N, C-alpha and C positions, 0 to 999 in steps of 0.2 A: 792702302792699299789693306786690304783683309782677306781669306784665304778663308776653303772648307778644306781640313784636315782630317786625317780617321790615325790612329795607335791604339789600343787597345780593345778596342770593338769597338770602341764611341767614334764619335763625332765633333768638331771644336769648334765652331766659328773663331781664329784668328787676326790680331794683327800686334802691329809690330808691336815690340817694348809691355806684350801683357805675361802673364802670371799664369800659369796652369797648374792644375794638382790634375799628374794623369796620372792612369796605370803603370804601374811600378817594371821601368826599362831598367837594363843592365847599365853602371856608367856609373866613374864619379863623379863629383861636385867640383864644380867648373869644365866638366867636356862641353863636347860639344857634339850636339846628334842632328840626323837632316829624316827627317818626313818627306817622305817620296807618295803618299797617298793624299793628292792633294787633287779635291772634284771640284773647286770651284776655284775661281782668284777676279777680283775687282777691288776701281779704286773708292774711296769712300762716296764722289755719287750715286756711281753705280751703272757706267756708264759706259765705262767699257768692260766686261763682264765673257771671259773666258771660263766657256762650264765641258767638262771634261764628259768622257760619254765609258767608262765610273770615271775613269781621272784623270788630269791634264798631260800630258808625257812631255817627260822635263820639265815638268814642273816640283817646284821642290822649299819646303822650309824650314829653315835654321833654329838653334833653336839652345839656348847653353841654361845645364841640371843647378839648381842653386842648392836644394840639399834629394836627398833619401832617408822617405819616416814610413812612419805607420798612422792610420787614422786612429778617430776612440772609440773603443772599447765598445760590442755592442755585445747584448747576453740575451744566452739565447735559454730559453726554461724550457720544459716537457716535462709537464705536470698528468697525474691521471688522473682523476677523483678513488677513495674507497678502497684502491688498492696500493699506496705506500708507496708511490714512486714518484722523483720526483729526481730531477738531470740539469744542473749550470753549468752551462759550457761558455764562451765567450769566446770575441772573435777582431783583432785589426788589421784590419787592406795593407798593407805594404805599398805607396805611391811613390810619385817620383817630383815635385815640383822645375816647374821645366818657366824659362825667359825664352820669350821670341822675339828672332834678332834680325833677322829679317826670310821676305817670303819673294824667292825668286821663279 
């Protein structure tokens, strides 16, 4: 069975046992989270498809938080020629790694 869920303004296709890096959500490692925004549920062959308008009422996907972390550093550089203007900045995006435990 697989499902399409929304979290952090993005949509993900998930199956049971999948590991994802999603936008940061609050919670400690080994705690369980529930995603209520389920847009589609289906079996592996695509025979039993349930489509929501926009979300399926009563459907949920449960996941376990594996870790909280930050991504690789991205350098932001601003430069203007001939005026001695240079700025360098960096950014590391926080993320949450989750493992899907059940689709209901």
